[in-house]
DOBAZA-582396 format. One record per residue (C-alpha): residue number from 1; chain; x, y, z. Coordinates in Angstrom, 1 decimal, padded with zeros to 4 digits. Layout:
! residues N
num chaine x y z
NUM A X Y Z
...
***
This chain:
! residues 476
num chaine x y z
1 A 114.0 274.6 -121.7
2 A 113.1 272.1 -119.0
3 A 109.7 270.4 -119.0
4 A 107.2 271.9 -116.6
5 A 105.2 270.2 -113.9
6 A 102.3 272.0 -112.4
7 A 100.1 270.7 -109.5
8 A 096.9 271.6 -107.8
9 A 095.7 270.6 -104.3
10 A 093.3 267.6 -104.4
11 A 090.0 268.3 -102.8
12 A 088.0 266.1 -100.5
13 A 085.0 264.6 -102.3
14 A 082.6 265.0 -099.4
15 A 081.3 268.2 -100.8
16 A 080.7 269.8 -104.2
17 A 083.2 272.1 -105.9
18 A 083.4 275.7 -104.7
19 A 085.1 278.9 -105.9
20 A 088.3 278.1 -103.9
21 A 088.7 274.9 -106.0
22 A 088.0 277.0 -109.2
23 A 090.8 279.4 -108.3
24 A 093.3 276.6 -107.8
25 A 092.4 275.2 -111.2
26 A 092.3 278.5 -113.0
27 A 095.7 279.7 -111.8
28 A 097.3 276.4 -112.7
29 A 095.6 276.4 -116.1
30 A 096.9 280.0 -116.9
31 A 100.4 279.0 -116.1
32 A 100.1 275.8 -118.1
33 A 098.8 277.5 -121.2
34 A 101.5 280.2 -120.9
35 A 104.2 277.7 -120.8
36 A 102.8 275.6 -123.7
37 A 102.7 278.7 -125.8
38 A 106.5 278.8 -125.3
39 A 106.7 275.3 -126.8
40 A 107.4 273.7 -123.4
41 A 106.2 270.2 -122.5
42 A 103.8 270.5 -119.5
43 A 102.4 268.0 -117.2
44 A 099.5 269.4 -115.2
45 A 098.0 267.3 -112.3
46 A 094.6 267.5 -110.7
47 A 092.7 264.9 -108.8
48 A 090.6 264.0 -105.7
49 A 091.3 263.0 -102.1
50 A 088.9 260.1 -101.3
51 A 089.8 258.6 -098.0
52 A 088.9 259.5 -094.4
53 A 086.0 259.3 -092.0
54 A 084.2 262.4 -093.4
55 A 083.8 260.7 -096.7
56 A 083.0 257.3 -095.2
57 A 080.3 258.8 -093.0
58 A 078.8 260.8 -095.9
59 A 078.5 257.6 -098.0
60 A 077.0 255.7 -095.0
61 A 074.4 258.5 -094.4
62 A 073.3 258.2 -098.0
63 A 073.1 254.5 -097.8
64 A 075.5 253.8 -100.7
65 A 078.8 251.9 -100.8
66 A 081.7 254.3 -100.2
67 A 083.4 253.2 -103.5
68 A 080.3 254.3 -105.4
69 A 080.1 257.6 -103.4
70 A 083.7 258.6 -104.2
71 A 083.5 257.6 -107.9
72 A 080.3 259.7 -108.3
73 A 081.9 262.7 -106.6
74 A 085.2 262.4 -108.4
75 A 083.2 262.6 -111.7
76 A 081.6 265.8 -110.4
77 A 085.0 267.3 -110.0
78 A 086.1 266.1 -113.4
79 A 083.1 267.7 -115.0
80 A 083.7 270.9 -113.0
81 A 087.3 271.2 -114.3
82 A 086.1 270.7 -117.8
83 A 083.4 273.4 -117.4
84 A 086.1 275.9 -116.3
85 A 088.0 275.3 -119.6
86 A 090.9 273.8 -117.6
87 A 092.9 271.1 -119.3
88 A 095.0 269.0 -116.9
89 A 097.1 266.2 -118.4
90 A 096.7 263.9 -115.4
91 A 093.8 263.2 -113.0
92 A 094.5 261.1 -110.0
93 A 092.2 259.6 -107.4
94 A 093.6 258.5 -104.1
95 A 091.3 255.4 -104.1
96 A 092.9 254.2 -107.3
97 A 094.6 250.8 -106.6
98 A 097.8 251.9 -108.3
99 A 098.1 255.0 -106.1
100 A 097.4 252.9 -103.0
101 A 100.1 250.4 -104.0
102 A 102.7 253.1 -104.7
103 A 101.9 254.9 -101.4
104 A 102.6 251.7 -099.5
105 A 106.0 251.5 -101.3
106 A 106.7 255.1 -100.3
107 A 105.9 254.3 -096.7
108 A 108.5 251.5 -096.7
109 A 111.1 253.9 -098.3
110 A 110.8 256.4 -095.4
111 A 110.3 253.9 -092.6
112 A 113.6 254.9 -091.0
113 A 112.0 258.3 -090.2
114 A 108.8 256.7 -088.8
115 A 108.2 255.6 -085.3
116 A 105.2 254.4 -083.2
117 A 104.0 256.3 -080.2
118 A 101.0 256.8 -078.0
119 A 099.4 260.2 -078.5
120 A 097.0 262.2 -076.4
121 A 095.9 265.6 -077.7
122 A 093.4 267.8 -079.5
123 A 091.8 266.7 -082.7
124 A 089.4 268.4 -085.2
125 A 087.2 266.0 -087.0
126 A 086.4 268.6 -089.7
127 A 090.1 269.1 -090.5
128 A 090.8 265.5 -089.8
129 A 093.9 266.7 -088.0
130 A 095.6 267.0 -084.7
131 A 096.6 270.5 -083.3
132 A 099.0 271.6 -080.7
133 A 098.1 272.8 -077.2
134 A 099.2 276.3 -078.3
135 A 096.8 276.3 -081.3
136 A 094.0 275.0 -079.0
137 A 094.6 278.0 -076.6
138 A 094.8 280.5 -079.4
139 A 091.5 279.3 -080.9
140 A 089.8 279.1 -077.5
141 A 089.1 275.4 -078.1
142 A 087.1 275.9 -081.3
143 A 088.3 275.2 -084.8
144 A 088.1 278.6 -086.7
145 A 087.4 276.9 -090.0
146 A 084.6 274.5 -088.9
147 A 083.3 276.3 -085.7
148 A 083.3 273.0 -083.8
149 A 084.9 272.1 -080.5
150 A 088.2 270.2 -080.6
151 A 088.1 266.6 -079.3
152 A 090.5 265.1 -076.8
153 A 091.9 261.9 -078.3
154 A 094.2 259.2 -076.9
155 A 095.5 256.6 -079.3
156 A 098.5 254.8 -080.7
157 A 099.8 256.2 -084.0
158 A 102.9 256.2 -086.3
159 A 104.8 259.5 -086.5
160 A 107.0 261.1 -089.1
161 A 110.1 262.7 -087.6
162 A 109.6 266.3 -088.9
163 A 112.4 267.2 -086.5
164 A 114.9 265.3 -088.8
165 A 114.3 267.8 -091.6
166 A 113.6 271.2 -090.0
167 A 117.1 272.6 -090.7
168 A 117.0 271.6 -094.3
169 A 113.5 272.9 -094.9
170 A 114.4 276.2 -093.1
171 A 117.5 276.7 -095.3
172 A 115.6 275.9 -098.5
173 A 112.9 278.4 -097.7
174 A 115.2 281.1 -096.5
175 A 117.3 280.8 -099.7
176 A 114.2 280.5 -102.0
177 A 115.2 277.1 -103.2
178 A 111.7 276.3 -101.9
179 A 110.1 279.6 -102.8
180 A 106.9 280.4 -100.9
181 A 104.6 282.9 -102.6
182 A 103.4 285.4 -101.7
183 A 106.5 286.6 -099.8
184 A 104.6 287.4 -096.6
185 A 103.7 283.8 -096.3
186 A 107.3 282.9 -096.2
187 A 107.8 284.4 -092.7
188 A 104.6 282.7 -091.6
189 A 105.8 279.3 -092.6
190 A 109.2 279.8 -091.0
191 A 107.5 280.7 -087.8
192 A 105.3 277.6 -087.9
193 A 108.3 275.5 -088.7
194 A 110.0 276.4 -085.5
195 A 107.1 275.0 -083.4
196 A 106.1 272.2 -085.7
197 A 106.0 268.8 -083.9
198 A 106.5 265.4 -085.4
199 A 103.3 264.6 -087.2
200 A 100.9 261.7 -086.8
201 A 100.7 259.8 -090.1
202 A 098.4 256.9 -089.1
203 A 095.2 256.2 -087.2
204 A 094.0 253.0 -085.6
205 A 091.8 251.0 -087.9
206 A 089.0 251.1 -085.3
207 A 088.9 254.9 -085.6
208 A 089.6 255.1 -089.4
209 A 088.4 252.2 -091.5
210 A 088.3 253.9 -095.0
211 A 091.9 254.3 -096.0
212 A 095.2 252.6 -097.0
213 A 096.6 250.0 -094.7
214 A 100.0 250.7 -093.1
215 A 102.5 248.1 -094.5
216 A 103.1 245.3 -092.0
217 A 100.5 246.6 -089.5
218 A 096.9 245.8 -090.4
219 A 095.7 247.5 -087.2
220 A 096.8 250.9 -088.6
221 A 095.5 253.0 -091.5
222 A 097.5 255.7 -093.2
223 A 096.5 259.2 -092.3
224 A 095.7 261.8 -094.9
225 A 099.2 263.4 -095.2
226 A 101.1 260.5 -096.5
227 A 098.2 259.3 -098.6
228 A 097.1 262.6 -100.1
229 A 100.3 264.5 -100.4
230 A 102.1 261.6 -102.2
231 A 099.7 262.0 -105.1
232 A 102.0 264.6 -106.6
233 A 104.6 261.9 -107.3
234 A 102.5 258.7 -107.6
235 A 100.7 260.3 -110.5
236 A 104.2 260.4 -112.2
237 A 104.7 256.7 -111.3
238 A 107.1 257.2 -108.3
239 A 108.7 255.2 -106.8
240 A 108.7 252.6 -109.6
241 A 109.5 255.1 -112.4
242 A 112.2 257.7 -113.0
243 A 110.3 261.0 -112.6
244 A 113.3 263.3 -113.2
245 A 111.8 264.5 -116.5
246 A 109.2 266.4 -114.5
247 A 110.2 266.4 -110.9
248 A 110.8 268.7 -109.0
249 A 107.5 270.4 -109.6
250 A 107.9 273.9 -111.0
251 A 104.9 275.3 -109.1
252 A 102.3 273.8 -106.7
253 A 099.1 275.8 -106.3
254 A 097.4 275.5 -102.9
255 A 095.0 277.5 -100.8
256 A 096.4 279.4 -097.8
257 A 094.6 277.2 -095.4
258 A 096.7 274.1 -096.4
259 A 100.0 275.9 -097.0
260 A 101.5 274.7 -093.7
261 A 101.0 271.1 -094.7
262 A 102.6 271.6 -098.1
263 A 105.5 273.7 -096.9
264 A 106.4 271.6 -093.8
265 A 105.0 268.0 -093.9
266 A 105.3 267.6 -097.7
267 A 109.0 268.7 -097.8
268 A 109.7 266.4 -094.9
269 A 108.3 263.4 -096.9
270 A 110.4 264.4 -100.0
271 A 113.6 264.8 -098.0
272 A 113.0 261.4 -096.4
273 A 112.7 260.0 -099.9
274 A 115.8 261.8 -101.1
275 A 113.9 263.8 -103.6
276 A 114.3 267.5 -104.5
277 A 111.8 270.0 -103.1
278 A 109.4 271.8 -105.4
279 A 110.6 275.0 -106.8
280 A 107.6 277.1 -105.9
281 A 104.6 276.7 -103.6
282 A 102.0 279.4 -104.5
283 A 099.4 280.0 -101.8
284 A 096.4 281.9 -103.0
285 A 093.9 283.7 -100.8
286 A 090.2 283.1 -100.1
287 A 087.3 284.4 -102.2
288 A 085.1 286.4 -099.8
289 A 081.4 287.1 -100.3
290 A 080.4 290.7 -099.5
291 A 083.6 290.9 -097.3
292 A 082.9 287.8 -095.3
293 A 084.3 284.3 -095.5
294 A 081.9 282.0 -097.3
295 A 080.1 279.7 -094.9
296 A 077.1 277.3 -095.2
297 A 076.0 278.4 -091.8
298 A 075.9 282.1 -092.8
299 A 074.3 281.1 -096.1
300 A 076.6 283.2 -098.3
301 A 078.3 280.5 -100.3
302 A 078.5 281.4 -104.0
303 A 078.1 278.4 -106.3
304 A 080.5 278.6 -109.3
305 A 078.1 276.5 -111.4
306 A 075.5 279.3 -110.9
307 A 077.9 281.9 -112.2
308 A 078.9 279.8 -115.2
309 A 075.3 279.1 -116.0
310 A 074.3 282.7 -115.9
311 A 077.3 284.4 -117.6
312 A 079.3 281.7 -119.4
313 A 082.9 280.5 -119.3
314 A 085.1 283.4 -120.3
315 A 083.2 286.0 -118.1
316 A 083.8 283.6 -115.2
317 A 087.5 283.3 -116.0
318 A 087.8 287.1 -116.5
319 A 086.4 288.0 -113.1
320 A 088.3 285.3 -111.1
321 A 091.6 285.9 -112.9
322 A 091.6 289.7 -113.0
323 A 089.5 290.8 -110.1
324 A 090.5 288.1 -107.6
325 A 094.0 288.9 -106.6
326 A 096.4 286.0 -107.2
327 A 097.8 286.2 -103.7
328 A 095.4 288.1 -101.4
329 A 091.9 287.6 -100.2
330 A 089.4 289.2 -102.6
331 A 085.7 290.0 -102.6
332 A 083.0 288.6 -104.8
333 A 079.5 290.1 -105.1
334 A 077.0 289.7 -107.9
335 A 077.1 293.5 -108.3
336 A 080.9 293.5 -108.8
337 A 080.7 290.6 -111.2
338 A 077.9 292.2 -113.3
339 A 079.8 295.5 -113.4
340 A 083.0 293.8 -114.5
341 A 081.2 291.8 -117.2
342 A 079.1 294.7 -118.6
343 A 081.4 297.6 -118.0
344 A 084.8 296.0 -118.8
345 A 084.6 292.7 -120.7
346 A 081.6 293.4 -122.9
347 A 082.3 297.1 -123.2
348 A 086.0 297.6 -123.3
349 A 086.8 294.4 -125.3
350 A 083.6 293.2 -126.8
351 A 082.6 296.5 -128.3
352 A 086.1 297.2 -129.4
353 A 086.4 294.0 -131.4
354 A 082.9 294.6 -133.0
355 A 083.7 298.2 -133.8
356 A 087.1 297.4 -135.4
357 A 085.7 294.5 -137.3
358 A 082.9 296.6 -138.8
359 A 085.2 299.5 -139.7
360 A 087.8 297.1 -141.2
361 A 085.2 295.3 -143.2
362 A 083.7 298.5 -144.5
363 A 087.1 299.9 -145.7
364 A 088.3 296.5 -147.0
365 A 091.3 296.3 -144.8
366 A 093.4 293.1 -145.5
367 A 095.8 291.5 -143.1
368 A 098.5 289.3 -144.6
369 A 099.4 286.0 -143.0
370 A 102.9 287.4 -142.5
371 A 101.8 290.5 -140.7
372 A 099.5 288.4 -138.4
373 A 102.3 286.0 -137.5
374 A 104.7 288.9 -136.9
375 A 102.2 290.5 -134.5
376 A 101.8 287.2 -132.6
377 A 105.6 286.8 -132.4
378 A 106.1 290.3 -131.1
379 A 103.4 289.8 -128.4
380 A 105.4 286.8 -127.0
381 A 108.4 289.1 -126.7
382 A 106.6 291.5 -124.4
383 A 109.2 291.7 -121.5
384 A 106.9 293.3 -118.9
385 A 104.1 290.7 -119.5
386 A 106.5 287.8 -119.5
387 A 108.1 289.0 -116.2
388 A 104.7 289.3 -114.5
389 A 103.7 285.8 -115.7
390 A 107.1 284.3 -114.8
391 A 106.7 285.7 -111.3
392 A 103.1 284.3 -111.1
393 A 101.6 287.7 -110.8
394 A 098.7 286.7 -113.0
395 A 096.1 289.3 -111.9
396 A 098.7 292.0 -112.5
397 A 099.6 290.6 -115.9
398 A 095.9 290.6 -116.8
399 A 095.7 294.3 -115.7
400 A 098.7 295.0 -117.9
401 A 097.0 293.5 -121.0
402 A 093.8 295.4 -120.2
403 A 095.7 298.7 -120.3
404 A 096.6 297.9 -123.9
405 A 092.9 297.3 -124.7
406 A 092.0 300.6 -123.1
407 A 094.7 302.3 -125.1
408 A 093.3 301.0 -128.4
409 A 089.9 302.3 -127.4
410 A 091.4 305.7 -126.8
411 A 093.4 305.7 -130.0
412 A 090.4 304.7 -132.1
413 A 088.4 307.6 -130.7
414 A 091.4 310.0 -131.1
415 A 092.3 309.0 -134.6
416 A 088.7 308.6 -135.9
417 A 089.5 306.4 -138.9
418 A 085.8 306.8 -140.1
419 A 086.4 310.5 -140.5
420 A 089.8 310.1 -142.2
421 A 088.2 307.7 -144.7
422 A 086.0 310.5 -146.1
423 A 089.1 312.3 -147.5
424 A 091.9 309.7 -147.5
425 A 090.8 306.0 -147.6
426 A 094.4 304.7 -147.7
427 A 095.4 306.6 -144.6
428 A 092.2 305.3 -142.8
429 A 093.2 301.7 -143.9
430 A 096.7 302.2 -142.5
431 A 095.2 303.3 -139.1
432 A 092.8 300.4 -139.0
433 A 095.5 297.9 -140.0
434 A 097.7 299.1 -137.2
435 A 094.9 298.8 -134.7
436 A 093.9 295.4 -136.0
437 A 097.4 294.1 -135.6
438 A 097.7 295.5 -132.1
439 A 094.4 293.7 -131.2
440 A 095.8 290.5 -132.6
441 A 098.8 290.8 -130.3
442 A 096.5 291.4 -127.4
443 A 094.5 288.3 -128.3
444 A 097.8 286.3 -128.0
445 A 098.5 287.8 -124.5
446 A 094.9 287.0 -123.4
447 A 095.1 283.4 -124.6
448 A 096.1 281.9 -121.2
449 A 093.3 283.8 -119.4
450 A 090.5 283.8 -122.0
451 A 091.3 281.0 -124.5
452 A 087.9 281.1 -126.2
453 A 087.7 284.9 -126.5
454 A 091.3 284.9 -127.8
455 A 090.5 282.3 -130.5
456 A 087.4 284.3 -131.5
457 A 089.4 287.5 -132.0
458 A 092.0 285.7 -134.0
459 A 089.4 284.0 -136.1
460 A 087.7 287.4 -136.8
461 A 090.8 289.1 -138.0
462 A 092.1 286.8 -140.6
463 A 093.5 287.4 -144.1
464 A 090.0 288.5 -145.0
465 A 087.7 290.3 -142.6
466 A 084.8 288.1 -141.6
467 A 081.3 289.3 -140.9
468 A 081.5 290.9 -137.5
469 A 079.6 289.1 -134.7
470 A 079.2 289.7 -130.9
471 A 082.1 288.5 -128.9
472 A 080.1 287.8 -125.8
473 A 076.6 286.5 -125.7
474 A 074.0 288.3 -123.6
475 A 073.9 286.8 -120.1
476 A 071.2 284.3 -119.3
***
């Protein structure tokens, strides 16, 4: 099978990691682990977006060089990714000299589709982006994401001719050669594409000092879209290396708020370069807090580090991969998290593993290496699970696995092997052996979601039953 290339959106380093970033990384990690289990070579990109006025101003306000500021914050994101148990193969920073050099080569390669023009229009400093008059009117002059008034700017910029590529992008999306997920976002993107203007891809140096210089024009600095979006291919070495072993990307994970840029501007850049479009752009929803969008001004922001510190890694992964829908906005509350941890993860699975291990140890149930491997192999042939995973319906795939866990809990109560053992020990051992092997198969299916838990289950049910131990520690 073809190698797989999986990407995540690169966050600005002017703020600390939040649950939206965590969702990006977790979804990509699940798919990466799933593909690796099939023996496929995977490249999995993550990184940080480090240019722009917001970042420069933050560094200045703290009284430190911007280079130091971005390095310190890039390291925070690296550490956060590791705390999530996420394992990218590549980490790119847009302030890396190699990325900057390759982006300038990319600019030169698409220069026939770039033109200079004077611009006057509305701009959001929070988004670091221009908007159309229509969007200005729809939003009543206020950015809905940052709750700040749009500014009226007039300046000379370079533009990318989006108009050159609209028919090709439309055809690719309509025919799912560029598949937009979830499906309802597809119509949204096609509607936005119709009205999408040519896009500004530079700013005057006097207005944007921290960025990559436009080739052959020191008075202009590259705007975020060329600089940041190109990371997906510069990390592979483009344009100096042949990237065909991994490009086109198999799936690009992004938040719904940046889908339009990835589904319109990014394909325009790729078509200008003569490169294939990504196969899938998966847009996940927002994590809400008590039904509201998280906002510093409201004071309802949930810090993922707090959750990890209180509950640990796999409980975090469990909630955000099962109870946060892969595609739709979903709600987080501490009450919901605690109920999911105690009532489902610790009870349904933790108690089941402990119970089966104790019973199997007591009755001296032995699992052969051959039977264990056969159970694992059969798990990977589960057609319904594989279909859900291949369609990126991760929360539904997780639900599907959980029904198997609940069924084992039901069967152990119905079959009562502890009672059977009083009159027929061999029959009790047969019942327990079957349940143990089914649990091993479940551990294999859980592996992309809960890698540590999966390993602990597989370590517990070896050729000799080990001393049972709690699967999940008590919360802090």
